[in-house]
N, C-alpha and C positions, 0 to 999 in steps of 0.2 A: 504494500500500500504506500504510494507516494504521498508526502505531505506537501501542502502549499509552501512556496518559498517563504522563509522567515518563520515557519511554524504555523500550526493551526490556531486561528483566532476565533473567539466566540462570535457566532453569527455568520461565519464564512461558509460558503456553499461549494467552493471550487475544490475538486479532488481530481486526481489523475485518473485516466481511463481504465487502467488495468491495475489490479491489486493482488499480490500473492496472498493466499489463505493458509494459515496454520490451523488445521482441524485437530483440536485436542479432544480425545475421546476417553471417557471413562467406560471401559468395556464391561464393567460390572453393573453399571447403572440400569435401573429398571429391570432388575433380575437378569441381566445379560442382554437386554433388548438393544442397548446402545451399541454394544460390540457386534451384534448380529447385523444391525442396519448400517454400520459404518461404511462397508464397501459400497453399498448402493448410494449412500449420501455422497461419498467421495466421487463416484461416477457422475452423479447429477450435477455437482459443481463443475467438474471437468468438462462436461458436455456444453457448458456455457463459456468455454474458453478461459476458465480460471486456472491459475497455477495453484495446486493444492499439495500441501505437505501434511501428512497425517502422523500424529503422535498419540500413543496410548499412555495413560497415566497409571501410576502405581498407587498414589494416594493424593490427598489435597495439597500437601507441601510440594510434591512433584509437579502437580498441575500449576501451582503458583510459579515455580521456577521455569517451567516450559513457556508459560504465558509471557513472563517478563522477557525471556530470550527472544521470543517471536516478535513481540511488540518493538523491541529495540532494533530488530532487523527489518522494521517497516512492514511487517505482515499484519493482516487483519486476523485477529485471534477469534476463532469460531469454536464454541464448545458444543459437543454432543454429549449431554450428561443430564443429571438432575440439578435441582436448584442449589444443592450444597456446593457442588463444584463451580457453578456459575458465580456464587457468592465469593468463593475463594479466589477465583480468577479475577473478578472485578476488584476485589481487595488489592490484589497485586498490581493490576493495570493502572490504578489511580496514581501510582508513582512514576508512570512513564508518560511524559507529555505527548499528546497526539495519538495515544493508543485508541484502538477501535475494537469493540467486542460484538461478535455475532452470536446469537442464541439459537440453538437447535434443540428441541425437546427430546431428551433421551432417558428421563427418569420416570419415577412413579407419579409424582405430583405435577411437575411442569407448570407451576403456578405463575412464574414470571412470564413464560411464553404466552400463557393465556391472557394475563393482564395486559401485555403489550399488543395483543391481537395477532400474535404469530400462530397460535393454535397448538395442537398436540401431535401433529403428524410430522415427523422429521423430514420426510421427502418433500411435502408441500411447503414446509418452512424454509426450504432452500431458496424459495422465491424472495424471501426477505434478505437473504445474504446477497442475492444477485441484483435485486431492484429496490431494496429498502433505502431508508434515509437515516443518517446518524442523528441521534438526539442525546443531549446530556441528561443523565438521571442522577438523583441523589443516591447515596448509600447510607445505611445506618452503621454506626460504629459503636462497638461495645468495649468499654474500658473497665478492667478489673480494679476494685478498690481495696484488695487485700494486700498482703505483704509483698507479693510478687505480681505487680500489675501487668497485664497484657492488653494489647489493643488489636481488635479484629473487626473487620467490616462484613456486612451482609447486604443482600439486595431486597429481601422480602420482609419477614416479620420475626422478631426476637421475642420469646416468651418464656415464662418460668412459672412453676407451681404445678397444677394439674397437667399442664402441657408438657412439663418435663417428663413426667411418668408416661404420658401417652406417646410422646416422641420416642422415648427409649424402647417401649414395647413395639411400636410400629417399625423401628429400625431392626428389631430382632425377629419380626414376623416373616413367615415364608414368602419367598419372592413371587409365588403364583398369586398372591392376594392382590398384587398390583396396587392401584390407588386405594383399594379397600383396606389397605394396611392402616390407614389413618383412622377411619371410623372404628376399626378393630382395636387399635391401640387405645382409643378413647373409652370404649366399652370395657376393656380389660382394666384400665387404670381406675375407672369409676368404682369398681368393686372394692378396692382397698383404700380408696381416697379418704383422708381426714382433712377437714377445713384447716386452712393456714392463714396466719396473720401477715399481711404485707403492708409496707409503707412505701410511698413514692414522694419524691420532691421534684416539682416541675421547675425547669430553668433555674437550677441552684445558683445562689440561695433564693428560694422562692416558696410558693405555697406547698404545704404538705397535706397528704391525705393518707389515712390508714384504713385498711379493709380486712374483714374476715371473709375469705372466699376461696375461689378456685385458682385463678390465674391473673397475672399481670402481663401485658404485651406492649411492645413498642413497635409500631408498624410503619415501615417505609413504603410498603406496597399494600394492595387490597387483600390479597388472598394467601392462604397457606393450606397445607394438608390436603392437596388434591382437589381444590375448588371451594374450600371454606372461606367465605368472604368476611373474615373477622373484622376488617376495617374498611367498610365499603366506600368511605369518603377519602381514604388515603390517596395521595397523589405522589408521583415519582419525581416531581420537579419543583415542589413548593418550599423546600428547605425546612420542613416540619415533620414531626412524628405524630401519628395518632396513637395515643396511649389508652389502652382498653383494660378496664378492671372488671373482672367477672366476680361479683359478690356472692355470698353464701345463700344458697337455697337448698331444699331437700334434694336428694339424689334422683328421685323420680321426676321432680319438676325439671331438674337440670337435664335429665335424659330426654324429656318431652320437648325441651327448648332446643336441643342440639341440632335438629334439622334446620332450624331457622338460620343457622350460621351460613349455610350454603347460599341462601338468598340475601344475606346481610341484614335481615329484618330483626335479628336478635338485639340490635342496638336500641330498639324501641322498648325493651324490657326494663322494668325498674331495677332489676338486679345487675344491669350492665351500665357502667359509667364510662364516658368517653371524654378524654381531654386532648388538647393539642399543645405541643411544646417543641422547642428546638432541642432541648436536652431533658433527660429525666434520670434521677437516681432511684434505683429499685432495691429494696431489701426485704427480708422475710425473717420470721421468728425461728424458722428451722432451715436447714441447708437445702438448696435447690440448685440444679444445673440449669443455666439458661440455654435454650436451643434456638438456633436461627437457621433458616433455610433447611431445616430438617436435621441439622447436626449440632452437637454441643459446642458452645462458643465461649462459655465462661461460668464461673460460680458466683452466686449472689454473695455480697452486694455488688452491684455494677452501676456504672453510668452509661447511658445510651444517648448518643447525639446524632442528629442528621448532618450529613456532610453534603452540602449543596453542589450539584453538578459535578460529582466526583469522577464520573466515567462516561464515555460516549458509547452508545449502544445502537445497533441497527434495528429499526422498527419498520413496519409496513408503511408504504407511502400513502395508503388509503386513510382518509380522515373520517370515515363513516363509523357509526356505532359508538358505544361507551368508550371514554378515553381514560388513560392512566395519567394524563398530563393536565396542567392547569389551563393551558391554551392549546388550540389545535396547531398543526403544522402550518407555517406560513404558506399562503396560496402561491407565493412566488418560488417556493422550494421545489426544485426539480427532483424527480425520482433519482436515486443514486446509491445503489448498493455498490459492492466492490467492483462491479463491472462498468459503472458510469458515474458521472458527477453526482454529488450528494449534498445533504443539508444537515445543519446542526442548529438547534435553537436553544435559547436560554430564557424561559418564561419567568414572569415575576412570582414572588412568593406570596402565599396567603398571609395576611397580616395578623389574624386573630390567634391568640394563644390563651389556653386555660380550659376550665371545666365546661364541657358541653353536655353533661349528663347529670342525673339519670334521664334517659330519653323517654321512658314510658311509665 
């Protein structure tokens, strides 16, 4: 991928005609689906006259290293994986000026691809690599507050509490369950769940709230868990996090409310509180592992912040349907995947910060 002379500037649309692609594959993603489909994906990209170099990953740290090497070589980094590896690669690419990320759905959940309008079919999603346009998206960043702090970024939703147990169980579930692993994990976790006490502090030093309940989540994107719209109003370019608190209700009521998450209507419930903040500190009265993009990312207590415009991602050129962004693509933006000139936009942030719940 050639960059414009003098480096890529915000709002520039010029890109060179041909861009080499580094296709980074997690062969184990989706129960091995990504590895099985990788040859067909590679052929699809090559048939559009793209230069493709395929690399298979061993683990997330290996994926980060491969992505940085490819971006520094002016290649467009395209992942065929689940959201966990996308988050790890995006985390790495934010350190490389001008890096560009392409997303092909290869996991069980594929929530970022759905939110971006790319879909969940890897071969059809190749059209976004070929004809899509670059847009800057925010990342969420988790910082540990313990004795050995660490900093890691994610693309979707970071959550802890009941979600910690559900994610762990889903990750251990048989691969044949596919996206059903997430509802399976939730049902299994519910059996042994005990209410937990959480505390959050918005935009520290700022207002504090304490809850007895199920989970606390900090959402950069709308969905997780294979289509659960936990944060239906979250946007990928507003510089803010949607902070979702699920307060205590009986297990039967919680179970009855669970299907509402798929449509995002759970936010109308009195037991769900929604806040908006640039940063949030999250702690709990007992230990929890925070999960983001389906993988463990840190131990509570943590600070989570939005990192505005951290990475450029190829998205479909079409502006129809629900959007993940605060503003549509500029009408002047030409289509421009790695095969033709493209676009990058930097929409404004939403100004409001604070408690928006309970909603019902």
